[in-house]
PAGU-114391 format. One line per field, with one value per residue (C-alpha): chain; x, y, z. Coordinates in Angstrom, 1 decimal, padded with zeros to 4 digits. Layout:
BEGIN
unit <- A | ...
px <- X | ...
py <- Y | ...
pz <- Z | ...
This chain:
BEGIN
unit <- A | A | A | A | A | A | A | A | A | A | A | A | A | A | A | A | A | A | A | A | A | A | A | A | A | A | A | A | A | A | A | A | A | A | A | A | A | A | A | A | A | A | A | A | A | A | A | A | A | A | A | A | A | A | A | A | A | A | A | A | A | A | A | A | A | A | A | A | A | A | A | A | A | A | A | A | A | A | A | A | A | A | A | A | A | A | A | A | A | A | A | A | A | A | A | A | A | A | A | A | A | A | A | A | A | A | A | A | A | A | A | A | A | A | A | A | A | A | A | A | A | A | A | A | A | A | A | A | A | A | A | A | A | A | A | A | A | A | A | A | A | A | A | A | A | A | A | A | A | A | A | A | A | A | A | A | A | A | A | A | A | A | A | A | A | A | A | A | A | A | A | A | A | A | A | A | A | A | A | A | A | A | A | A | A | A | A | A | A | A | A | A | A | A | A | A | A | A | A | A | A | A | A | A | A | A | A | A | A | A | A | A | A | A | A | A | A | A | A | A | A | A | A | A | A | A | A | A | A | A | A | A | A | A | A | A | A | A | A | A | A | A | A | A | A | A | A | A | A | A | A | A | A | A | A | A | A | A | A | A | A | A | A | A | A | A | A | A | A | A | A | A | A | A | A | A | A | A | A | A | A | A | A | A | A | A | A | A | A | A | A | A | A | A | A | A | A | A | A | A | A | A | A | A | A | A | A | A | A | A | A | A | A | A | A | A | A | A | A | A | A | A | A | A | A | A | A | A | A | A | A | A | A | A | A | A | A | A | A | A | A | A | A | A | A | A | A | A | A | A | A | A | A | A | A | A | A | A | A | A | A | A | A | A | A | A | A | A | A | A | A | A | A | A | A | A | A | A | A | A | A | A | A | A | A | A | A | A | A | A | A | A | A | A | A | A | A | A | A | A | A | A | A | A | A | A | A | A | A | A | A | A | A | A | A | A | A | A | A | A | A | A | A | A | A | A | A | A | A | A | A | A | A | A | A | A | A | A | A | A | A | A | A | A | A | A | A | A | A | A | A | A | A | A | A | A | A | A | A | A | A | A | A | A | A | A | A | A | A | A | A | A | A | A | A | A | A | A | A | A | A | A
px <- 011.8 | 011.8 | 011.9 | 014.8 | 014.1 | 016.1 | 018.0 | 016.2 | 012.8 | 014.0 | 014.8 | 011.2 | 010.0 | 008.5 | 007.3 | 010.0 | 010.8 | 009.9 | 012.2 | 013.9 | 016.3 | 018.8 | 021.7 | 024.6 | 028.3 | 030.2 | 031.6 | 033.2 | 033.2 | 034.1 | 034.9 | 033.7 | 030.3 | 029.1 | 028.8 | 028.0 | 026.1 | 025.1 | 023.1 | 023.2 | 019.5 | 020.6 | 023.7 | 023.2 | 024.7 | 022.5 | 024.1 | 023.9 | 024.9 | 026.6 | 026.4 | 030.1 | 030.3 | 027.8 | 029.2 | 031.6 | 035.1 | 035.8 | 032.7 | 033.7 | 037.0 | 035.3 | 033.2 | 035.7 | 035.3 | 033.8 | 032.4 | 028.7 | 026.6 | 023.0 | 021.6 | 018.4 | 017.5 | 015.3 | 014.7 | 015.1 | 015.2 | 018.6 | 020.1 | 023.1 | 023.4 | 022.5 | 020.6 | 016.9 | 017.1 | 019.4 | 019.3 | 020.1 | 021.6 | 020.4 | 022.0 | 024.8 | 025.7 | 028.7 | 027.5 | 031.0 | 034.2 | 036.6 | 040.3 | 041.2 | 044.8 | 043.8 | 040.6 | 041.7 | 038.7 | 039.6 | 037.7 | 039.6 | 039.5 | 040.7 | 041.7 | 039.6 | 042.7 | 043.1 | 039.6 | 039.8 | 042.3 | 039.7 | 036.5 | 035.1 | 034.9 | 034.4 | 030.5 | 031.0 | 032.1 | 029.8 | 030.9 | 030.2 | 027.1 | 025.8 | 027.1 | 025.6 | 022.2 | 022.1 | 023.2 | 020.3 | 017.8 | 018.9 | 018.5 | 015.0 | 014.1 | 015.4 | 013.1 | 010.2 | 010.5 | 010.3 | 007.8 | 005.4 | 005.9 | 004.9 | 008.5 | 009.3 | 012.5 | 014.7 | 017.6 | 020.0 | 022.9 | 026.2 | 027.9 | 027.8 | 029.4 | 028.9 | 030.7 | 028.2 | 030.5 | 033.1 | 035.8 | 037.1 | 038.1 | 036.4 | 037.1 | 037.1 | 035.1 | 036.3 | 036.6 | 039.5 | 042.7 | 044.9 | 048.1 | 046.9 | 044.6 | 043.3 | 044.5 | 043.5 | 045.7 | 046.6 | 047.7 | 044.8 | 042.6 | 040.0 | 036.9 | 034.8 | 035.9 | 035.1 | 031.9 | 029.7 | 031.4 | 032.6 | 034.6 | 032.6 | 033.1 | 031.5 | 029.1 | 030.0 | 026.4 | 022.9 | 021.8 | 021.6 | 019.5 | 017.5 | 016.6 | 015.2 | 013.0 | 011.9 | 010.7 | 008.1 | 007.3 | 007.5 | 009.6 | 011.9 | 015.1 | 017.9 | 019.9 | 022.7 | 026.5 | 028.8 | 032.5 | 035.3 | 038.9 | 040.3 | 043.5 | 042.4 | 043.6 | 041.5 | 038.9 | 036.3 | 036.7 | 036.0 | 036.3 | 033.0 | 030.0 | 026.3 | 024.4 | 020.8 | 019.7 | 016.2 | 015.2 | 011.9 | 010.3 | 008.8 | 011.1 | 013.2 | 016.0 | 013.8 | 011.9 | 015.0 | 016.4 | 013.3 | 013.0 | 016.7 | 016.0 | 012.9 | 014.6 | 017.5 | 015.3 | 013.0 | 015.9 | 017.9 | 014.5 | 013.9 | 017.5 | 016.8 | 013.5 | 014.4 | 018.1 | 018.2 | 020.3 | 022.9 | 023.0 | 023.4 | 026.5 | 028.0 | 027.4 | 029.3 | 032.1 | 032.4 | 032.6 | 035.4 | 037.2 | 036.9 | 038.7 | 042.0 | 041.8 | 043.1 | 040.3 | 040.4 | 039.8 | 036.8 | 033.3 | 031.0 | 028.2 | 027.7 | 026.5 | 022.9 | 022.9 | 024.4 | 021.6 | 019.0 | 020.9 | 020.0 | 016.3 | 015.6 | 017.1 | 015.7 | 018.7 | 020.2 | 020.1 | 022.7 | 024.5 | 028.2 | 028.8 | 027.4 | 029.5 | 032.8 | 032.1 | 031.6 | 034.7 | 037.0 | 036.4 | 036.3 | 038.8 | 040.5 | 040.9 | 042.4 | 044.7 | 045.7 | 044.5 | 042.6 | 044.9 | 043.3 | 042.9 | 039.9 | 041.1 | 038.9 | 035.6 | 035.6 | 037.5 | 036.4 | 035.4 | 037.1 | 035.7 | 037.2 | 035.3 | 032.1 | 032.4 | 033.3 | 030.0 | 028.0 | 029.7 | 031.0 | 029.1 | 025.5 | 025.6 | 023.0 | 022.9 | 023.6 | 022.5 | 025.0 | 023.6 | 024.5 | 028.2 | 030.5 | 029.9 | 033.4 | 033.7 | 030.5 | 029.2 | 027.9 | 024.4 | 023.5 | 021.1 | 022.9 | 022.0 | 022.1 | 025.5 | 025.6 | 026.5 | 030.2 | 030.2 | 030.3 | 028.6 | 026.9 | 024.8 | 021.7 | 023.6 | 023.2 | 025.3 | 024.0 | 026.6 | 026.6 | 028.4 | 031.5 | 031.4 | 030.9 | 029.1 | 026.8 | 024.4 | 025.1 | 022.5 | 021.0 | 018.3 | 019.1 | 019.7 | 016.5 | 017.4 | 018.9 | 021.0 | 022.4 | 023.1 | 024.8 | 026.9 | 028.1 | 029.1 | 031.1 | 032.8 | 033.8 | 034.8 | 031.9 | 031.1 | 027.3 | 027.2 | 027.8 | 025.0 | 022.5 | 019.9 | 020.3 | 019.9 | 016.6 | 015.0 | 015.6 | 014.4 | 011.1 | 009.0 | 011.7 | 010.7 | 012.3 | 013.6 | 016.0 | 017.7 | 020.6 | 022.9 | 023.6 | 026.5 | 025.1 | 028.3 | 028.6 | 025.1 | 026.0 | 029.3 | 027.5 | 024.7 | 027.0 | 029.7 | 032.5 | 035.5 | 036.5 | 034.4 | 035.9 | 034.2 | 030.6 | 030.6 | 031.0 | 034.1 | 035.7 | 037.3 | 040.2 | 043.6 | 045.5 | 042.7 | 040.1 | 040.1 | 037.4
py <- 010.9 | 009.1 | 011.5 | 010.9 | 009.1 | 009.3 | 006.3 | 006.3 | 006.1 | 003.1 | 001.2 | 001.4 | 000.1 | -003.4 | -003.2 | -004.9 | -004.8 | -001.1 | 001.3 | 003.9 | 006.6 | 007.6 | 010.2 | 010.1 | 009.7 | 006.5 | 005.3 | 002.1 | 000.2 | -003.4 | -006.0 | -003.5 | -004.8 | -003.4 | 000.2 | 001.4 | 004.7 | 007.2 | 010.5 | 011.9 | 011.0 | 008.2 | 006.6 | 003.2 | 002.8 | 001.6 | -001.3 | -000.7 | -003.9 | -003.0 | -005.3 | -004.7 | -006.9 | -004.7 | -001.4 | 000.8 | 000.3 | 004.0 | 004.7 | 002.0 | 003.7 | 006.9 | 005.3 | 006.1 | 006.8 | 010.4 | 010.5 | 011.8 | 009.6 | 009.2 | 005.6 | 004.3 | 000.6 | -001.9 | -002.2 | -005.8 | -007.5 | -007.9 | -011.4 | -009.8 | -009.5 | -006.1 | -004.7 | -005.1 | -003.8 | -003.0 | -001.6 | -003.2 | -000.6 | 000.0 | 003.3 | 005.2 | 008.8 | 010.5 | 013.8 | 014.7 | 012.9 | 012.4 | 011.7 | 008.8 | 009.7 | 013.3 | 012.6 | 012.4 | 010.4 | 006.8 | 003.8 | 003.4 | 004.7 | 008.2 | 009.8 | 012.8 | 015.0 | 014.3 | 015.1 | 018.4 | 019.4 | 018.6 | 019.9 | 020.8 | 017.2 | 015.3 | 015.6 | 012.8 | 010.2 | 008.3 | 009.8 | 013.3 | 012.3 | 011.1 | 013.9 | 016.8 | 015.0 | 014.7 | 018.4 | 019.4 | 017.3 | 019.0 | 022.4 | 021.6 | 020.3 | 023.5 | 025.5 | 023.3 | 023.0 | 026.8 | 027.3 | 024.8 | 026.8 | 030.1 | 031.7 | 034.5 | 033.7 | 037.0 | 037.7 | 039.6 | 041.6 | 040.0 | 043.4 | 045.2 | 047.8 | 046.0 | 043.1 | 040.9 | 038.7 | 041.5 | 039.2 | 041.5 | 038.5 | 040.1 | 040.2 | 043.8 | 045.1 | 048.0 | 049.6 | 051.9 | 051.5 | 049.4 | 050.8 | 054.4 | 054.5 | 057.9 | 058.9 | 061.0 | 063.6 | 061.1 | 058.5 | 056.2 | 055.1 | 057.7 | 055.3 | 058.4 | 058.1 | 054.4 | 053.0 | 053.0 | 056.1 | 054.1 | 050.9 | 047.6 | 044.0 | 040.7 | 039.6 | 037.2 | 036.6 | 037.8 | 037.8 | 041.4 | 042.2 | 039.1 | 040.7 | 043.7 | 041.7 | 039.5 | 042.6 | 043.2 | 039.7 | 037.8 | 034.8 | 034.9 | 033.0 | 033.5 | 030.9 | 032.4 | 032.7 | 034.0 | 034.7 | 034.5 | 035.8 | 033.4 | 031.7 | 028.2 | 025.3 | 022.6 | 020.0 | 022.0 | 025.6 | 027.4 | 031.0 | 030.9 | 028.8 | 028.9 | 029.8 | 029.1 | 031.7 | 031.8 | 034.8 | 034.7 | 037.4 | 036.7 | 033.6 | 032.7 | 030.3 | 027.3 | 028.0 | 028.5 | 025.2 | 023.3 | 024.9 | 024.1 | 020.3 | 020.2 | 021.6 | 019.1 | 016.2 | 017.2 | 017.6 | 014.5 | 012.5 | 014.1 | 012.9 | 009.3 | 009.0 | 010.8 | 009.8 | 006.1 | 005.0 | 007.9 | 007.3 | 003.6 | 004.2 | 006.7 | 004.3 | 001.7 | 004.2 | 005.2 | 001.6 | 000.8 | 004.1 | 003.0 | -000.3 | 001.5 | 003.4 | 001.9 | 000.2 | 002.9 | 005.6 | 003.9 | 005.2 | 003.1 | 003.8 | 003.4 | 006.6 | 005.4 | 004.4 | 007.9 | 009.7 | 007.5 | 008.0 | 011.7 | 011.2 | 008.5 | 010.6 | 013.8 | 016.3 | 016.5 | 020.0 | 021.1 | 024.3 | 025.2 | 025.1 | 021.5 | 020.5 | 021.9 | 019.9 | 016.7 | 017.4 | 018.3 | 014.9 | 013.0 | 010.1 | 011.7 | 015.0 | 013.4 | 011.0 | 014.1 | 012.5 | 015.6 | 018.2 | 021.0 | 020.1 | 021.6 | 023.3 | 026.2 | 027.6 | 029.9 | 027.8 | 027.8 | 024.3 | 022.5 | 019.8 | 017.0 | 018.2 | 018.4 | 015.0 | 013.4 | 014.8 | 013.5 | 010.2 | 009.0 | 010.6 | 011.1 | 009.0 | 011.5 | 014.7 | 017.6 | 021.2 | 023.4 | 026.6 | 029.6 | 030.1 | 032.6 | 036.2 | 036.8 | 034.0 | 035.0 | 037.8 | 041.2 | 040.7 | 037.7 | 038.3 | 038.6 | 036.5 | 037.6 | 037.3 | 034.1 | 033.4 | 033.2 | 036.5 | 034.7 | 036.3 | 034.2 | 034.7 | 032.9 | 031.1 | 027.5 | 025.2 | 022.0 | 019.3 | 016.2 | 012.9 | 012.9 | 016.6 | 018.6 | 022.1 | 022.0 | 024.9 | 028.0 | 030.5 | 032.4 | 034.6 | 038.1 | 040.9 | 043.2 | 045.8 | 048.8 | 049.9 | 046.2 | 046.1 | 049.4 | 048.8 | 045.4 | 047.1 | 049.5 | 047.0 | 045.2 | 048.4 | 048.1 | 051.6 | 052.4 | 054.9 | 052.2 | 050.2 | 052.9 | 051.1 | 047.9 | 049.7 | 051.2 | 047.9 | 048.3 | 051.8 | 051.3 | 048.3 | 046.1 | 042.5 | 039.2 | 037.3 | 034.6 | 032.7 | 030.6 | 029.8 | 026.6 | 026.3 | 024.4 | 022.6 | 021.4 | 019.8 | 018.2 | 016.9 | 015.2 | 013.7 | 012.3 | 011.1 | 012.8 | 013.9 | 017.1 | 020.2 | 020.9 | 017.9 | 019.1 | 022.3 | 022.5 | 024.8 | 025.3 | 028.4 | 028.3 | 030.1 | 030.2 | 028.7 | 030.2 | 027.8 | 027.2
pz <- -101.0 | -097.7 | -094.6 | -092.4 | -089.1 | -085.8 | -084.7 | -081.4 | -083.1 | -085.2 | -082.1 | -081.1 | -084.5 | -084.8 | -088.4 | -090.1 | -093.9 | -094.3 | -096.1 | -093.9 | -094.2 | -091.5 | -091.2 | -088.8 | -088.1 | -088.6 | -085.5 | -086.9 | -090.2 | -089.8 | -092.6 | -095.3 | -094.2 | -090.8 | -090.0 | -086.5 | -087.0 | -084.4 | -084.9 | -081.5 | -080.7 | -078.3 | -076.9 | -078.8 | -082.4 | -085.2 | -087.3 | -091.0 | -093.1 | -096.3 | -099.4 | -100.1 | -103.3 | -105.0 | -103.6 | -105.3 | -103.9 | -103.9 | -101.7 | -099.3 | -098.7 | -097.8 | -095.1 | -092.2 | -088.5 | -088.2 | -091.6 | -092.0 | -094.2 | -095.3 | -095.7 | -097.3 | -096.8 | -095.4 | -091.5 | -090.4 | -087.0 | -085.9 | -085.2 | -083.4 | -079.4 | -077.9 | -080.8 | -081.9 | -085.4 | -088.1 | -091.6 | -094.7 | -097.0 | -100.6 | -100.9 | -099.1 | -099.6 | -098.1 | -096.6 | -095.2 | -095.4 | -092.4 | -093.1 | -091.0 | -090.8 | -089.3 | -087.4 | -083.6 | -082.2 | -083.3 | -082.1 | -078.8 | -075.4 | -075.0 | -071.7 | -070.3 | -070.5 | -074.2 | -074.8 | -073.1 | -075.7 | -078.4 | -076.5 | -079.9 | -080.8 | -077.6 | -077.8 | -080.3 | -077.6 | -075.4 | -072.1 | -073.4 | -075.1 | -071.8 | -069.7 | -071.8 | -072.1 | -068.3 | -068.1 | -070.5 | -068.4 | -065.2 | -066.6 | -067.9 | -064.6 | -062.7 | -064.9 | -064.5 | -060.6 | -060.4 | -063.0 | -061.2 | -058.0 | -059.6 | -059.5 | -062.0 | -064.2 | -064.0 | -066.4 | -064.1 | -065.8 | -066.9 | -066.7 | -063.4 | -061.2 | -057.9 | -056.3 | -054.7 | -052.7 | -051.7 | -052.9 | -055.5 | -057.9 | -061.0 | -064.6 | -065.7 | -068.7 | -070.7 | -074.1 | -073.1 | -075.2 | -072.8 | -074.4 | -073.8 | -070.9 | -069.8 | -066.2 | -063.4 | -061.8 | -059.2 | -061.8 | -061.5 | -064.6 | -065.5 | -065.9 | -066.5 | -070.2 | -070.4 | -072.2 | -069.1 | -067.5 | -064.5 | -063.7 | -064.5 | -064.4 | -065.2 | -062.5 | -059.7 | -058.8 | -059.8 | -056.1 | -055.3 | -058.5 | -057.6 | -054.1 | -055.9 | -057.9 | -055.0 | -053.2 | -056.0 | -057.4 | -054.1 | -055.5 | -058.4 | -059.6 | -062.0 | -064.0 | -065.8 | -066.3 | -063.5 | -063.6 | -060.9 | -061.8 | -059.0 | -060.0 | -059.0 | -061.1 | -059.5 | -060.4 | -058.5 | -060.0 | -063.3 | -064.2 | -065.9 | -064.6 | -064.4 | -061.2 | -060.1 | -057.5 | -056.0 | -053.8 | -052.0 | -049.9 | -046.4 | -046.3 | -043.2 | -043.1 | -042.3 | -045.5 | -047.5 | -046.5 | -047.3 | -050.8 | -051.4 | -050.5 | -052.6 | -055.6 | -055.4 | -054.8 | -057.7 | -060.4 | -059.3 | -059.5 | -063.0 | -064.3 | -063.0 | -064.6 | -067.9 | -068.4 | -067.4 | -070.5 | -069.8 | -066.0 | -066.6 | -068.9 | -066.5 | -063.6 | -065.3 | -066.3 | -062.6 | -061.5 | -064.0 | -062.9 | -059.2 | -059.8 | -060.4 | -057.1 | -053.7 | -051.7 | -049.0 | -051.8 | -053.4 | -053.1 | -050.9 | -053.3 | -057.0 | -059.0 | -059.1 | -055.4 | -054.6 | -056.3 | -054.6 | -051.3 | -051.6 | -052.5 | -049.9 | -046.9 | -045.4 | -045.0 | -041.5 | -040.1 | -037.7 | -036.6 | -037.3 | -033.7 | -033.4 | -036.6 | -035.0 | -031.9 | -033.9 | -036.1 | -033.3 | -031.5 | -034.7 | -035.2 | -038.3 | -036.4 | -033.4 | -035.4 | -037.5 | -040.8 | -041.8 | -043.9 | -042.1 | -038.5 | -036.4 | -033.2 | -032.6 | -033.3 | -036.3 | -038.7 | -042.2 | -043.0 | -046.1 | -048.3 | -046.2 | -043.2 | -045.1 | -046.6 | -043.3 | -041.9 | -044.8 | -045.7 | -042.3 | -039.3 | -040.4 | -043.7 | -045.0 | -046.8 | -044.4 | -044.0 | -041.9 | -040.5 | -038.4 | -039.4 | -037.9 | -039.3 | -039.9 | -042.6 | -044.4 | -046.7 | -045.6 | -046.7 | -044.3 | -041.4 | -038.1 | -035.2 | -031.7 | -030.0 | -028.2 | -024.5 | -025.3 | -027.2 | -030.6 | -033.6 | -036.3 | -039.3 | -040.6 | -043.3 | -044.6 | -046.8 | -048.1 | -048.2 | -050.5 | -050.6 | -052.8 | -053.4 | -050.2 | -050.4 | -053.1 | -052.1 | -050.2 | -049.1 | -046.3 | -044.8 | -046.0 | -043.5 | -043.8 | -041.3 | -042.8 | -039.8 | -039.3 | -042.9 | -043.2 | -040.0 | -041.5 | -044.9 | -043.1 | -041.1 | -044.4 | -046.2 | -048.8 | -049.8 | -049.3 | -052.1 | -054.7 | -053.4 | -052.8 | -054.9 | -052.9 | -049.8 | -051.0 | -050.6 | -046.8 | -046.9 | -048.7 | -047.4 | -046.3 | -045.5 | -044.2 | -047.2 | -048.1 | -051.2 | -052.0 | -054.8 | -056.6 | -058.9 | -061.8 | -062.8 | -059.2 | -059.6 | -063.0 | -061.5 | -058.7 | -060.9 | -063.6 | -061.3 | -063.2 | -061.2 | -063.0 | -063.3 | -066.6 | -068.1 | -067.4 | -069.2 | -073.0 | -073.2 | -069.8 | -069.0 | -066.3 | -065.9 | -069.1 | -071.1 | -073.2 | -076.3 | -078.6
């Protein structure tokens, strides 16, 4: 029995005339003679040539789009354009039929909206073959980057009793009977009778637990699923997504910014070097998509140019206060072209402002620092009040072209008195985070970290425009299919 070979390996062959065996799914079958076969190992299809005059007609009828087949035949040099080899079939076996009347992926262009409705099958298209191979490469590169630098990979809990962001938009976890929940005398739910003996939820971040580990190992990172019960039906939000969160002891904000810049450049470079075929396809796909947009909405850079733009430039570093000054005097703000006009210091910057700084003003990736304390989380290190009495924190956001914020982080507040004071001001109960506060009681040290929403990174590198198209089975309001 000849051992099965992957199609991508056959494309490297130069020894023609040998008998080979391949298995895959039929993309198209033309003229009862030419099968385009793909096994998922690469984007290119292998042409299988069928001797239809000597093949059973019943078998030919079963070679339909989507069918899984095994082919044994002779590898020959192809005379057709765009392919180096093909297989002249001597034997074809149907492994799995596909009814052409019911199979939804016919050989034509399908909209991304339609493909989301059949997410269980969309991996079989060229677009999603490319997207998810790039996603794989980026995930591998993230682990490789941190491993090469001696970081410890931590698995932080998915079920937690804390709310790291203080936002309250969490999915509750319970085993209580929702039709007959136990109640306290005041009418509230008695979570002491629940599985964990208290109210719990799905995590919004592994950061707080990551900080605990960093205070022992020095440098750690997490890479796992996080959840937000935010009712956002946008192209940039998911209810379930993956987060990369390093935490490093004895780091300040400058160290943190450099680590984030190094990591982003490393993983983008890895994708460019290891996913050339996929990125070339996605680059072409994006160029076609751009043709349908009005001229003023088209990107100035192609996908590959955008990736190299981030690799070839040092990231600009500027404070929030400097950014507000630039935005306030900018032409779009003065001509009221921004949807959210910038008037006063303290405004929470929107994607349109972030993209203006990156794409129009600096034409480089930007790292914004020192945000107003009132719009940032409780754990960020507080700066001294400035001459105008404004309070800022040692926060940082990295802004990329076409996407806006891609990384958010900060130097953490290591001073116990300052941290508890901030928690009280934000109504965060100290007794629930006693374990977190212990890191400030016993050997507290300066430390910093950041969070990178992995899907935002995949969105940027693949050039896709909807975040639901870069995760296998997207979770968003009113949708938990598959």
